[in-house]
N, CA, C and O atoms as a Tripos MOL2 file, in Angstrom:
@<TRIPOS>MOLECULE
protein
  172   171    43     0     0
PROTEIN
NO_CHARGES

@<TRIPOS>ATOM
      1 N           0.8190   -1.1900    0.0000 N.3       1 MET1
      2 CA          0.0000    0.0000    0.0000 C.3       1 MET1
      3 C           0.8640    1.2550    0.0000 C.2       1 MET1
      4 O           0.5330    2.2450   -0.6520 O.2       1 MET1
      5 N           1.9770    1.2080    0.7380 N.am      2 SER2
      6 CA          2.8200    2.4000    0.8380 C.3       2 SER2
      7 C           3.8300    2.4860   -0.2880 C.2       2 SER2
      8 O           4.4170    3.5500   -0.4910 O.2       2 SER2
      9 N           4.0580    1.4190   -1.0260 N.am      3 GLY3
     10 CA          4.9440    1.4420   -2.1760 C.3       3 GLY3
     11 C           6.4080    1.6240   -1.8330 C.2       3 GLY3
     12 O           7.1980    2.0010   -2.6980 O.2       3 GLY3
     13 N           6.7920    1.3640   -0.5860 N.am      4 GLY4
     14 CA          8.1820    1.4660   -0.1950 C.3       4 GLY4
     15 C           8.7010    2.8860   -0.0570 C.2       4 GLY4
     16 O           9.9070    3.0780    0.0980 O.2       4 GLY4
     17 N           7.8340    3.8830   -0.1080 N.am      5 ILE5
     18 CA          8.2530    5.2810    0.0210 C.3       5 ILE5
     19 C           8.2370    5.6610    1.4970 C.2       5 ILE5
     20 O           7.2290    5.4880    2.1820 O.2       5 ILE5
     21 N           9.3690    6.1840    1.9820 N.am      6 LYS6
     22 CA          9.4880    6.5200    3.3970 C.3       6 LYS6
     23 C           8.4470    7.5760    3.7770 C.2       6 LYS6
     24 O           8.3080    8.6030    3.1130 O.2       6 LYS6
     25 N           7.7250    7.2970    4.8580 N.am      7 GLY7
     26 CA          6.7180    8.2290    5.3560 C.3       7 GLY7
     27 C           5.3490    8.0770    4.7230 C.2       7 GLY7
     28 O           4.3900    8.7000    5.1760 O.2       7 GLY7
     29 N           5.2390    7.2670    3.6910 N.am      8 SER8
     30 CA          3.9470    7.1630    3.0140 C.3       8 SER8
     31 C           2.9230    6.3840    3.8380 C.2       8 SER8
     32 O           1.7220    6.6190    3.7040 O.2       8 SER8
     33 N           3.3760    5.4660    4.6850 N.am      9 TRP9
     34 CA          2.4330    4.7230    5.5370 C.3       9 TRP9
     35 C           1.7520    5.6750    6.5020 C.2       9 TRP9
     36 O           0.5530    5.5530    6.7540 O.2       9 TRP9
     37 N           2.5090    6.6260    7.0460 N.am     10 ASN10
     38 CA          1.9120    7.6290    7.9390 C.3      10 ASN10
     39 C           0.8530    8.4460    7.2050 C.2      10 ASN10
     40 O          -0.1830    8.7880    7.7760 O.2      10 ASN10
     41 N           1.1180    8.7550    5.9470 N.am     11 LYS11
     42 CA          0.1480    9.5150    5.1570 C.3      11 LYS11
     43 C          -1.1360    8.7170    4.9750 C.2      11 LYS11
     44 O          -2.2330    9.2700    5.0670 O.2      11 LYS11
     45 N          -1.0030    7.4190    4.7180 N.am     12 VAL12
     46 CA         -2.1830    6.5540    4.5700 C.3      12 VAL12
     47 C          -2.9920    6.5430    5.8660 C.2      12 VAL12
     48 O          -4.2130    6.6970    5.8410 O.2      12 VAL12
     49 N          -2.3100    6.3610    6.9930 N.am     13 VAL13
     50 CA         -2.9830    6.3130    8.2920 C.3      13 VAL13
     51 C          -3.6630    7.6480    8.5850 C.2      13 VAL13
     52 O          -4.8040    7.6780    9.0450 O.2      13 VAL13
     53 N          -2.9640    8.7480    8.3180 N.am     14 ASN14
     54 CA         -3.5530   10.0680    8.5610 C.3      14 ASN14
     55 C          -4.7690   10.3150    7.6800 C.2      14 ASN14
     56 O          -5.7440   10.9230    8.1240 O.2      14 ASN14
     57 N          -4.7210    9.8500    6.4390 N.am     15 ASN15
     58 CA         -5.8820    9.9910    5.5530 C.3      15 ASN15
     59 C          -7.0720    9.2080    6.0800 C.2      15 ASN15
     60 O          -8.2030    9.6910    6.0330 O.2      15 ASN15
     61 N          -6.8310    8.0090    6.5800 N.am     16 ILE16
     62 CA         -7.9100    7.1950    7.1410 C.3      16 ILE16
     63 C          -8.5130    7.8960    8.3630 C.2      16 ILE16
     64 O          -9.7310    7.9190    8.5340 O.2      16 ILE16
     65 N          -7.6590    8.4580    9.1980 N.am     17 ARG17
     66 CA         -8.1620    9.1930   10.3740 C.3      17 ARG17
     67 C          -9.0200   10.3820    9.9600 C.2      17 ARG17
     68 O         -10.0760   10.6230   10.5460 O.2      17 ARG17
     69 N          -8.5740   11.1160    8.9660 N.am     18 GLU18
     70 CA         -9.3290   12.2870    8.4940 C.3      18 GLU18
     71 C         -10.6790   11.8800    7.9180 C.2      18 GLU18
     72 O         -11.6930   12.5250    8.1870 O.2      18 GLU18
     73 N         -10.6930   10.8100    7.1260 N.am     19 ILE19
     74 CA        -11.9620   10.3130    6.5670 C.3      19 ILE19
     75 C         -12.9070    9.8940    7.6930 C.2      19 ILE19
     76 O         -14.1010   10.1910    7.6440 O.2      19 ILE19
     77 N         -12.3800    9.2070    8.7020 N.am     20 SER20
     78 CA        -13.2050    8.7730    9.8320 C.3      20 SER20
     79 C         -13.7780    9.9680   10.5810 C.2      20 SER20
     80 O         -14.9460    9.9720   10.9690 O.2      20 SER20
     81 N         -12.9350   10.9850   10.7780 N.am     21 ARG21
     82 CA        -13.3870   12.1830   11.5000 C.3      21 ARG21
     83 C         -14.5170   12.8670   10.7310 C.2      21 ARG21
     84 O         -15.5240   13.2670   11.3140 O.2      21 ARG21
     85 N         -14.3410   12.9930    9.4320 N.am     22 ARG22
     86 CA        -15.3730   13.6460    8.6220 C.3      22 ARG22
     87 C         -16.6550   12.8330    8.5930 C.2      22 ARG22
     88 O         -17.7470   13.4000    8.6170 O.2      22 ARG22
     89 N         -16.5370   11.5130    8.5420 N.am     23 ALA23
     90 CA        -17.7200   10.6510    8.5340 C.3      23 ALA23
     91 C         -18.4990   10.8020    9.8250 C.2      23 ALA23
     92 O         -19.7280   10.8540    9.8060 O.2      23 ALA23
     93 N         -17.7920   10.8750   10.9560 N.am     24 LYS24
     94 CA        -18.4610   11.0460   12.2470 C.3      24 LYS24
     95 C         -19.2100   12.3670   12.2950 C.2      24 LYS24
     96 O         -20.3330   12.4260   12.7940 O.2      24 LYS24
     97 N         -18.5990   13.4200   11.7840 N.am     25 VAL25
     98 CA        -19.2590   14.7290   11.7610 C.3      25 VAL25
     99 C         -20.5050   14.6660   10.8900 C.2      25 VAL25
    100 O         -21.5540   15.1780   11.2810 O.2      25 VAL25
    101 N         -20.4090   14.0470    9.7140 N.am     26 SER26
    102 CA        -21.5510   13.9390    8.8050 C.3      26 SER26
    103 C         -22.6940   13.1560    9.4460 C.2      26 SER26
    104 O         -23.8550   13.5540    9.3530 O.2      26 SER26
    105 N         -22.3620   12.0540   10.0900 N.am     27 ILE27
    106 CA        -23.3910   11.2390   10.7570 C.3      27 ILE27
    107 C         -24.0500   12.0450   11.8670 C.2      27 ILE27
    108 O         -25.2670   11.9850   12.0390 O.2      27 ILE27
    109 N         -23.2550   12.7970   12.6190 N.am     28 GLY28
    110 CA        -23.8080   13.6340   13.6890 C.3      28 GLY28
    111 C         -24.7750   14.6760   13.1550 C.2      28 GLY28
    112 O         -25.8140   14.9310   13.7650 O.2      28 GLY28
    113 N         -24.4450   15.2780   12.0230 N.am     29 ILE29
    114 CA        -25.3250   16.2830   11.4190 C.3      29 ILE29
    115 C         -26.6330   15.6360   10.9750 C.2      29 ILE29
    116 O         -27.7090   16.1920   11.1990 O.2      29 ILE29
    117 N         -26.5460   14.4670   10.3500 N.am     30 VAL30
    118 CA        -27.7550   13.7730    9.8810 C.3      30 VAL30
    119 C         -28.6490   13.4120   11.0630 C.2      30 VAL30
    120 O         -29.8610   13.6160   11.0070 O.2      30 VAL30
    121 N         -28.0610   12.8780   12.1300 N.am     31 VAL31
    122 CA        -28.8530   12.4900   13.3040 C.3      31 VAL31
    123 C         -29.5090   13.7190   13.9300 C.2      31 VAL31
    124 O         -30.6850   13.6820   14.2950 O.2      31 VAL31
    125 N         -28.7490   14.8030   14.0530 N.am     32 THR32
    126 CA        -29.2990   16.0280   14.6360 C.3      32 THR32
    127 C         -30.4680   16.5460   13.8140 C.2      32 THR32
    128 O         -31.5110   16.8970   14.3660 O.2      32 THR32
    129 N         -30.3000   16.5960   12.5010 N.am     33 CYS33
    130 CA        -31.3830   17.0670   11.6280 C.3      33 CYS33
    131 C         -32.5990   16.1540   11.7250 C.2      33 CYS33
    132 O         -33.7350   16.6260   11.7550 O.2      33 CYS33
    133 N         -32.3580   14.8580   11.7720 N.am     34 PHE34
    134 CA        -33.4620   13.8930   11.8840 C.3      34 PHE34
    135 C         -34.2320   14.1060   13.1880 C.2      34 PHE34
    136 O         -35.4630   14.1320   13.1880 O.2      34 PHE34
    137 N         -33.5100   14.2580   14.2910 N.am     35 LEU35
    138 CA        -34.1720   14.4550   15.5790 C.3      35 LEU35
    139 C         -34.9620   15.7550   15.6090 C.2      35 LEU35
    140 O         -36.0710   15.8050   16.1400 O.2      35 LEU35
    141 N         -34.3860   16.8020   15.0390 N.am     36 ARG36
    142 CA        -35.1040   18.0770   14.9980 C.3      36 ARG36
    143 C         -36.3700   17.9540   14.1680 C.2      36 ARG36
    144 O         -37.4190   18.4730   14.5520 O.2      36 ARG36
    145 N         -36.2820   17.2740   13.0390 N.am     37 ALA37
    146 CA        -37.4340   17.1610   12.1460 C.3      37 ALA37
    147 C         -38.5380   16.2930   12.7370 C.2      37 ALA37
    148 O         -39.7220   16.5730   12.5500 O.2      37 ALA37
    149 N         -38.1500   15.2450   13.4450 N.am     38 THR38
    150 CA        -39.1590   14.2890   13.9190 C.3      38 THR38
    151 C         -39.6650   14.5820   15.3170 C.2      38 THR38
    152 O         -40.7960   14.2240   15.6480 O.2      38 THR38
    153 N         -38.8470   15.2320   16.1560 N.am     39 THR39
    154 CA        -39.2760   15.4310   17.5480 C.3      39 THR39
    155 C         -39.2870   16.8820   17.9830 C.2      39 THR39
    156 O         -39.7930   17.2000   19.0600 O.2      39 THR39
    157 N         -38.7360   17.7700   17.1640 N.am     40 GLY40
    158 CA        -38.6340   19.1630   17.5600 C.3      40 GLY40
    159 C         -37.5160   19.4090   18.5460 C.2      40 GLY40
    160 O         -37.4580   20.4720   19.1640 O.2      40 GLY40
    161 N         -36.6200   18.4360   18.7050 N.am     41 TRP41
    162 CA        -35.5080   18.5250   19.6450 C.3      41 TRP41
    163 C         -34.5020   19.5770   19.2060 C.2      41 TRP41
    164 O         -34.1800   19.6720   18.0220 O.2      41 TRP41
    165 N         -34.0040   20.3690   20.1530 N.am     42 GLU42
    166 CA        -32.9700   21.3740   19.8690 C.3      42 GLU42
    167 C         -31.7040   21.0090   20.5960 C.2      42 GLU42
    168 O         -31.7440   20.6520   21.7740 O.2      42 GLU42
    169 N         -30.5670   21.0940   19.9090 N.am     43 ALA43
    170 CA        -29.2740   20.7500   20.5160 C.3      43 ALA43
    171 C         -28.8210   21.8740   21.4420 C.2      43 ALA43
    172 O         -27.7550   21.7800   22.0510 O.2      43 ALA43
@<TRIPOS>BOND
     1     1     2 1
     2     2     3 1
     3     3     4 2
     4     3     5 am
     5     5     6 1
     6     6     7 1
     7     7     8 2
     8     7     9 am
     9     9    10 1
    10    10    11 1
    11    11    12 2
    12    11    13 am
    13    13    14 1
    14    14    15 1
    15    15    16 2
    16    15    17 am
    17    17    18 1
    18    18    19 1
    19    19    20 2
    20    19    21 am
    21    21    22 1
    22    22    23 1
    23    23    24 2
    24    23    25 am
    25    25    26 1
    26    26    27 1
    27    27    28 2
    28    27    29 am
    29    29    30 1
    30    30    31 1
    31    31    32 2
    32    31    33 am
    33    33    34 1
    34    34    35 1
    35    35    36 2
    36    35    37 am
    37    37    38 1
    38    38    39 1
    39    39    40 2
    40    39    41 am
    41    41    42 1
    42    42    43 1
    43    43    44 2
    44    43    45 am
    45    45    46 1
    46    46    47 1
    47    47    48 2
    48    47    49 am
    49    49    50 1
    50    50    51 1
    51    51    52 2
    52    51    53 am
    53    53    54 1
    54    54    55 1
    55    55    56 2
    56    55    57 am
    57    57    58 1
    58    58    59 1
    59    59    60 2
    60    59    61 am
    61    61    62 1
    62    62    63 1
    63    63    64 2
    64    63    65 am
    65    65    66 1
    66    66    67 1
    67    67    68 2
    68    67    69 am
    69    69    70 1
    70    70    71 1
    71    71    72 2
    72    71    73 am
    73    73    74 1
    74    74    75 1
    75    75    76 2
    76    75    77 am
    77    77    78 1
    78    78    79 1
    79    79    80 2
    80    79    81 am
    81    81    82 1
    82    82    83 1
    83    83    84 2
    84    83    85 am
    85    85    86 1
    86    86    87 1
    87    87    88 2
    88    87    89 am
    89    89    90 1
    90    90    91 1
    91    91    92 2
    92    91    93 am
    93    93    94 1
    94    94    95 1
    95    95    96 2
    96    95    97 am
    97    97    98 1
    98    98    99 1
    99    99   100 2
   100    99   101 am
   101   101   102 1
   102   102   103 1
   103   103   104 2
   104   103   105 am
   105   105   106 1
   106   106   107 1
   107   107   108 2
   108   107   109 am
   109   109   110 1
   110   110   111 1
   111   111   112 2
   112   111   113 am
   113   113   114 1
   114   114   115 1
   115   115   116 2
   116   115   117 am
   117   117   118 1
   118   118   119 1
   119   119   120 2
   120   119   121 am
   121   121   122 1
   122   122   123 1
   123   123   124 2
   124   123   125 am
   125   125   126 1
   126   126   127 1
   127   127   128 2
   128   127   129 am
   129   129   130 1
   130   130   131 1
   131   131   132 2
   132   131   133 am
   133   133   134 1
   134   134   135 1
   135   135   136 2
   136   135   137 am
   137   137   138 1
   138   138   139 1
   139   139   140 2
   140   139   141 am
   141   141   142 1
   142   142   143 1
   143   143   144 2
   144   143   145 am
   145   145   146 1
   146   146   147 1
   147   147   148 2
   148   147   149 am
   149   149   150 1
   150   150   151 1
   151   151   152 2
   152   151   153 am
   153   153   154 1
   154   154   155 1
   155   155   156 2
   156   155   157 am
   157   157   158 1
   158   158   159 1
   159   159   160 2
   160   159   161 am
   161   161   162 1
   162   162   163 1
   163   163   164 2
   164   163   165 am
   165   165   166 1
   166   166   167 1
   167   167   168 2
   168   167   169 am
   169   169   170 1
   170   170   171 1
   171   171   172 2
@<TRIPOS>SUBSTRUCTURE
     1 MET1         2 RESIDUE 1 A MET
     2 SER2         6 RESIDUE 1 A SER
     3 GLY3        10 RESIDUE 1 A GLY
     4 GLY4        14 RESIDUE 1 A GLY
     5 ILE5        18 RESIDUE 1 A ILE
     6 LYS6        22 RESIDUE 1 A LYS
     7 GLY7        26 RESIDUE 1 A GLY
     8 SER8        30 RESIDUE 1 A SER
     9 TRP9        34 RESIDUE 1 A TRP
    10 ASN10       38 RESIDUE 1 A ASN
    11 LYS11       42 RESIDUE 1 A LYS
    12 VAL12       46 RESIDUE 1 A VAL
    13 VAL13       50 RESIDUE 1 A VAL
    14 ASN14       54 RESIDUE 1 A ASN
    15 ASN15       58 RESIDUE 1 A ASN
    16 ILE16       62 RESIDUE 1 A ILE
    17 ARG17       66 RESIDUE 1 A ARG
    18 GLU18       70 RESIDUE 1 A GLU
    19 ILE19       74 RESIDUE 1 A ILE
    20 SER20       78 RESIDUE 1 A SER
    21 ARG21       82 RESIDUE 1 A ARG
    22 ARG22       86 RESIDUE 1 A ARG
    23 ALA23       90 RESIDUE 1 A ALA
    24 LYS24       94 RESIDUE 1 A LYS
    25 VAL25       98 RESIDUE 1 A VAL
    26 SER26      102 RESIDUE 1 A SER
    27 ILE27      106 RESIDUE 1 A ILE
    28 GLY28      110 RESIDUE 1 A GLY
    29 ILE29      114 RESIDUE 1 A ILE
    30 VAL30      118 RESIDUE 1 A VAL
    31 VAL31      122 RESIDUE 1 A VAL
    32 THR32      126 RESIDUE 1 A THR
    33 CYS33      130 RESIDUE 1 A CYS
    34 PHE34      134 RESIDUE 1 A PHE
    35 LEU35      138 RESIDUE 1 A LEU
    36 ARG36      142 RESIDUE 1 A ARG
    37 ALA37      146 RESIDUE 1 A ALA
    38 THR38      150 RESIDUE 1 A THR
    39 THR39      154 RESIDUE 1 A THR
    40 GLY40      158 RESIDUE 1 A GLY
    41 TRP41      162 RESIDUE 1 A TRP
    42 GLU42      166 RESIDUE 1 A GLU
    43 ALA43      170 RESIDUE 1 A ALA
């Protein structure tokens, strides 16, 4: 995966972390919007 390039494995790991962080934020936004729409809940 890293192709033998020094430091590239860290880049792969950091990219995975960033994708995970963004996915969590997106899921949180969807859940918040859903709760507001269905129950009138305010964060």
